[in-house]
Steps between C-alpha positions, in 0.01 A plus 500: 500500500473346837560146371812613316640650818413178689683290234813705464552639854854423610517231761157366425308338784155591636651771723677676212197480278269643764729805564528568136120478467462768767756720325305479171170577659649791690681650205242442220154506675498736798130532471453153631660593824282808515191277467631275775559797725153629439351155566683400815608830657331808380143354528585390862611851597197659333180572693243247395124557546193299414193724421191286496177681365262414230451862382753577237472870517555504873801260458658735243442813723644317795802388308573869407481600858712219625770567251578809705629276773819377331643494150564124515142425604362164335129450511317174415127514445210266582127533434358217705576306821619203302744700298627675807554167674687375185736796517568459859578134444781580260635841620607653828367851526585791732134604518152381380231752432153337472147597432221326681261493203696301246355182340537202741537720812307397809571810707695454812540125445700558189716762674578243762590244233725740315677617819575147587630430150707818479675422829721796611398710199259764626150555347342838452134490426380777253126492481201720435336338813538722793275323745646464851444140544658421168813694593508329843454169332807551277700602802412172674578311177858625507497797261774752574299786374166614346446811287178594311491571129344829589837611651727743308802360316736645766311332780528162314872556458526582864333173590726307262809661644405443849421126438824450307689647796357233731210709635132496464239732362132492583238783485439577868142596438414151365668323792324666788138523598367829633213344693535431873210243464743262327758499778363173624575329161825354381644594162382177342155545651493859343588342167210253538268787592601684182422193293163476676431857390550386139263213547746221475416151634710329773636257234623789286644686793683182616642449158618862460656502839639148508299410804265215581122561483482414865746773590300750289182405678667566842614841369145578382373414839746725670414782257135476572573518869730798481272699268188414698309371192292189441611385160770534230286734287476742784863470565582570132285813494666627820847409360454728201454797732773403745761422228403787271416263224306631207271276299696331218 
């Protein structure tokens, strides 16, 4: 049909044929233009989220809650760090929601990597880990928000809405330390102290916090001085009481 119109269109020429082709497509196949509209316009106007979590049931429940945000919400799923990175490399999202415990994740190091790759796209961490030093580490890594999986669906939606609006959402209880004995420590030193309480080596702490081992050693020395203890084991035991950390 299109070739016939091209051949017999009065006046001939490339311009005439092209105009006739457009007419045929518009009149006989409007669904093509609907597909073009969906691909190039509707999808750009829709709200695009990336939900990265390796627990299928949690992803499904989260998707149900998130659908309450907007009728044109589009959600892509990832179940590992590598699949999340692959999605970010081919699609621009309005928001990334990410778990800390997926395959391939290296804690705060991976959050920093994803934030760098995502650029202006905000990242909201949704994790079962509510330890203060983990939350603070994600803040330092560039996350726009942190909400625990123990939160209600309404709380998670509130966090999502606040971050989408350009704000931040962090549980205040996890970002502040109630003990005056820790006033002499910087935020990073408090994070190191929390890792000491969990028995981590300087090398592991350095990797998780993107610091050199030399810097971690300096922080440990400062921690021992402030807490008035002789070694890292004593510092770790005292930290559990000061930071309100239960044995895990």
